[in-house]
C-alpha positions as CSV (number, residue, x, y, z in Angstrom):
1,X,-83.0,-41.8,24.6
2,X,-86.2,-42.9,22.8
3,X,-88.0,-40.9,20.2
4,X,-91.0,-40.1,22.5
5,X,-88.7,-38.6,25.1
6,X,-86.9,-36.5,22.5
7,X,-90.3,-35.2,21.2
8,X,-91.4,-34.3,24.8
9,X,-88.2,-32.4,25.4
10,X,-88.4,-30.5,22.1
11,X,-91.9,-29.4,22.9
12,X,-90.5,-28.0,26.1
13,X,-88.0,-25.9,24.1
14,X,-85.0,-28.2,24.2
15,X,-82.4,-27.2,21.6
16,X,-80.1,-30.0,20.6
17,X,-76.5,-29.4,19.9
18,X,-74.3,-31.5,17.6
19,X,-72.3,-32.4,20.7
20,X,-75.3,-33.7,22.5
21,X,-76.5,-35.7,19.5
22,X,-73.0,-37.2,19.1
23,X,-73.0,-38.1,22.8
24,X,-76.4,-39.8,22.7
25,X,-75.4,-41.8,19.6
26,X,-72.2,-43.0,21.2
27,X,-74.0,-43.8,24.5
28,X,-76.6,-45.8,22.6
29,X,-73.9,-47.8,20.8
30,X,-72.1,-48.4,24.1
31,X,-75.3,-49.7,25.7
32,X,-75.9,-52.0,22.7
33,X,-72.4,-53.3,22.7
34,X,-72.4,-53.9,26.5
35,X,-75.7,-55.7,26.3
36,X,-74.1,-58.2,23.9
37,X,-70.7,-58.5,25.5
38,X,-71.7,-58.3,29.2
39,X,-69.3,-55.4,29.9
40,X,-68.1,-52.1,28.6
41,X,-64.4,-52.8,28.3
42,X,-64.5,-52.9,24.5
43,X,-61.3,-53.4,22.5
44,X,-60.3,-50.5,20.2
45,X,-61.7,-52.1,17.1
46,X,-65.1,-52.9,18.6
47,X,-68.2,-51.8,16.6
48,X,-71.9,-51.9,17.2
49,X,-74.1,-51.6,14.1
50,X,-71.3,-49.9,12.3
51,X,-70.6,-47.4,15.1
52,X,-66.9,-47.5,16.2
53,X,-67.7,-47.9,19.9
54,X,-64.2,-49.0,20.9
55,X,-62.7,-45.7,19.7
56,X,-65.6,-43.7,21.2
57,X,-65.0,-45.3,24.6
58,X,-61.2,-44.7,24.4
59,X,-62.0,-41.0,23.9
60,X,-64.4,-40.9,26.8
61,X,-61.8,-42.5,29.1
62,X,-59.3,-39.8,28.1
63,X,-62.0,-37.2,28.9
64,X,-62.6,-38.9,32.3
65,X,-58.9,-38.8,33.1
66,X,-58.8,-35.1,32.3
67,X,-61.8,-34.5,34.6
68,X,-60.0,-36.4,37.4
69,X,-56.8,-34.3,36.8
70,X,-58.8,-31.1,37.0
71,X,-60.6,-32.2,40.2
72,X,-57.2,-33.1,41.7
73,X,-55.7,-29.7,40.8
74,X,-58.7,-27.9,42.4
75,X,-58.4,-30.0,45.5
76,X,-54.8,-28.9,45.8
77,X,-55.7,-25.3,45.2
78,X,-54.0,-25.1,41.9
79,X,-55.3,-23.1,38.9
80,X,-57.2,-24.8,36.1
81,X,-56.7,-23.2,32.7
82,X,-59.6,-24.9,31.0
83,X,-62.1,-27.6,31.6
84,X,-62.7,-28.2,27.9
85,X,-62.6,-31.8,26.9
86,X,-63.3,-33.1,30.4
87,X,-66.1,-35.6,30.9
88,X,-69.0,-34.2,32.9
89,X,-70.1,-35.9,36.1
90,X,-73.5,-36.7,34.6
91,X,-72.0,-38.4,31.5
92,X,-69.5,-40.3,33.7
93,X,-72.5,-41.6,35.7
94,X,-74.3,-42.6,32.6
95,X,-71.4,-44.8,31.6
96,X,-71.0,-46.2,35.1
97,X,-74.6,-47.2,35.0
98,X,-73.7,-49.5,32.1
99,X,-70.5,-50.9,33.7
100,X,-68.9,-49.5,36.9
101,X,-65.5,-50.7,35.7
102,X,-65.6,-49.1,32.3
103,X,-62.7,-46.7,33.1
104,X,-60.1,-48.6,35.2
105,X,-56.9,-47.1,36.7
106,X,-54.9,-49.7,34.8
107,X,-55.0,-50.9,31.2
108,X,-58.5,-51.7,29.8
109,X,-57.1,-55.0,28.4
110,X,-56.2,-56.2,31.9
111,X,-59.6,-55.3,33.3
112,X,-61.3,-57.0,30.3
113,X,-59.5,-60.2,30.9
114,X,-60.2,-60.1,34.6
115,X,-63.9,-59.7,33.9
116,X,-63.9,-62.5,31.4
117,X,-62.2,-64.9,33.8
118,X,-64.7,-63.9,36.5
119,X,-67.5,-64.7,34.1
120,X,-66.0,-68.0,33.3
121,X,-65.7,-68.9,36.9
122,X,-69.3,-67.8,37.7
123,X,-70.5,-70.1,34.9
124,X,-68.9,-73.0,36.7
125,X,-65.6,-73.2,34.8
126,X,-62.3,-74.0,36.4
127,X,-59.5,-71.3,36.6
128,X,-57.5,-71.5,33.3
129,X,-53.8,-71.6,34.1
130,X,-52.1,-72.4,30.8
131,X,-52.2,-70.7,27.4
132,X,-55.0,-72.0,25.2
133,X,-57.0,-73.5,28.1
134,X,-59.9,-71.0,27.5
135,X,-60.3,-68.4,24.8
136,X,-63.3,-66.1,25.1
137,X,-64.1,-62.9,23.1
138,X,-60.7,-63.3,21.5
139,X,-58.9,-63.2,24.9
140,X,-56.6,-66.1,25.9
141,X,-57.7,-66.3,29.5
142,X,-55.1,-69.0,30.5
143,X,-52.3,-66.9,29.1
144,X,-53.6,-63.9,31.1
145,X,-53.8,-65.8,34.3
146,X,-50.2,-67.1,33.8
147,X,-48.9,-63.6,33.1
148,X,-50.7,-62.3,36.3
149,X,-49.1,-65.0,38.4
150,X,-45.6,-64.5,36.9
151,X,-45.9,-60.7,37.0
152,X,-47.5,-60.5,40.5
153,X,-45.0,-57.9,41.8
154,X,-45.8,-55.6,39.0
155,X,-49.5,-55.3,39.9
156,X,-51.0,-52.7,42.2
157,X,-52.2,-53.7,45.7
158,X,-55.8,-53.4,44.4
159,X,-55.1,-55.6,41.4
160,X,-53.5,-58.2,43.6
161,X,-56.5,-58.2,46.0
162,X,-58.9,-58.5,43.1
163,X,-57.0,-61.5,41.6
164,X,-56.5,-63.3,44.9
165,X,-59.9,-62.6,46.5
166,X,-62.2,-62.6,43.5
167,X,-60.5,-65.1,41.1
168,X,-58.5,-67.2,43.5
169,X,-55.2,-66.5,41.7
170,X,-52.0,-66.8,43.7
171,X,-48.5,-65.5,42.8
172,X,-46.2,-68.0,41.1
173,X,-43.8,-69.9,43.3
174,X,-40.1,-69.4,42.7
175,X,-39.7,-72.8,41.0
176,X,-42.4,-71.8,38.6
177,X,-40.8,-68.6,37.4
178,X,-38.6,-68.8,34.2
179,X,-34.9,-68.1,34.7
180,X,-34.0,-64.4,34.5
181,X,-32.6,-63.4,31.1
182,X,-28.9,-63.1,31.0
183,X,-27.5,-59.6,30.3
184,X,-24.7,-59.0,27.9
185,X,-22.3,-58.7,30.8
186,X,-23.5,-62.1,32.1
187,X,-22.9,-63.7,28.6
188,X,-19.4,-62.1,28.4
189,X,-18.6,-63.5,31.9
190,X,-19.8,-67.0,30.9
191,X,-17.7,-67.0,27.7
192,X,-14.7,-65.7,29.7
193,X,-15.1,-68.6,32.1
194,X,-15.0,-71.0,29.2
195,X,-11.9,-69.2,27.9
196,X,-10.1,-69.5,31.2
197,X,-11.1,-73.2,31.5
198,X,-9.6,-73.8,28.0
199,X,-6.4,-71.9,29.0
200,X,-6.0,-73.8,32.2
201,X,-6.4,-77.1,30.4
202,X,-4.4,-76.4,27.3
203,X,-1.9,-73.9,28.5
204,X,-2.7,-71.4,25.7
205,X,-5.6,-69.6,24.2
206,X,-5.1,-70.5,20.5
207,X,-8.7,-71.7,20.2
208,X,-9.7,-73.2,16.8
209,X,-12.4,-71.2,15.1
210,X,-15.0,-73.9,15.3
211,X,-14.2,-75.1,18.8
212,X,-17.1,-75.6,21.2
213,X,-16.3,-75.6,25.0
214,X,-18.5,-77.3,27.5
215,X,-18.8,-75.6,30.9
216,X,-21.0,-75.9,34.0
217,X,-22.7,-72.6,34.9
218,X,-23.6,-71.3,38.4
219,X,-26.8,-73.3,38.1
220,X,-24.7,-76.5,37.5
221,X,-26.3,-76.9,34.1
222,X,-23.8,-77.8,31.4
223,X,-23.6,-75.4,28.4
224,X,-21.9,-75.6,25.1
225,X,-20.3,-72.3,24.1
226,X,-18.8,-71.5,20.7
227,X,-15.6,-70.4,22.2
228,X,-13.6,-70.2,19.0
229,X,-16.0,-67.8,17.4
230,X,-16.2,-65.7,20.6
231,X,-12.4,-65.4,20.9
232,X,-12.3,-64.2,17.2
233,X,-14.9,-61.6,17.9
234,X,-13.1,-60.3,21.0
235,X,-9.9,-60.0,18.9
236,X,-11.7,-58.1,16.1
237,X,-13.3,-55.8,18.7
238,X,-10.2,-55.1,20.7
239,X,-10.4,-51.4,20.1
240,X,-13.9,-51.2,21.7
241,X,-13.3,-53.5,24.7
242,X,-12.9,-51.9,28.1
243,X,-9.3,-51.9,29.5
244,X,-10.5,-54.3,32.2
245,X,-11.6,-56.9,29.7
246,X,-8.5,-56.5,27.6
247,X,-6.4,-57.2,30.8
248,X,-8.6,-60.2,31.7
249,X,-8.0,-61.8,28.4
250,X,-4.4,-60.9,28.2
251,X,-3.7,-62.6,31.5
252,X,-4.9,-65.9,30.1
253,X,-2.8,-65.7,27.0
254,X,-5.0,-63.8,24.5
255,X,-3.2,-63.2,21.2
256,X,-4.5,-59.9,19.9
257,X,-2.9,-60.3,16.5
258,X,-3.9,-63.5,14.8
């Protein structure tokens, strides 16, 4: 609000509260930052002329969420203990006038990257698909696009629509996805497979400590497993192994006392 408008209101008897002044200061900083950045999805450390606009916006989003929760409770006929700390409709509209997407239903970081990719495309750029392709306002847009494609099933329906219809992003094909990380149970089963292979070939399970066993996994890729070290570890942890695993190892000649 400019000084002339403030003076007019004061002549009409306007009494300014500290809360109103703080709001106007924050709103002015938000407008200034958005004018430079092209959006109001500021990172937490963002400042404008010394004002910590990133933290201020974080607080306003929390207030907007509280207002939405109160509205939902009232719609359901539930009691509302207090509306203190909730963002008023007028103030929410002031922020929406700057950037309608200032308070997304998902992480601000995601929305910021979406906006920057859209800006990049509107400027005539190609869709970045690999980390390092395009970095803008500190955001690695290629890395974000890659994470969106690989994590497609974790997005909401609205996010998927935005990515597909606005940015032209499609989910990753199965052959593009990295192999699933093996669990501890998977790793144990793979080592047991190597131990059984050794036993069937050698007729015993007296594996030298430094022995490496080569096996083909379910994906037909050959792996080198430090079988000797694994056998030693199973022996030292015998007291904590499940009865099923103890039996599995005993069947193929495990010597529990070295």
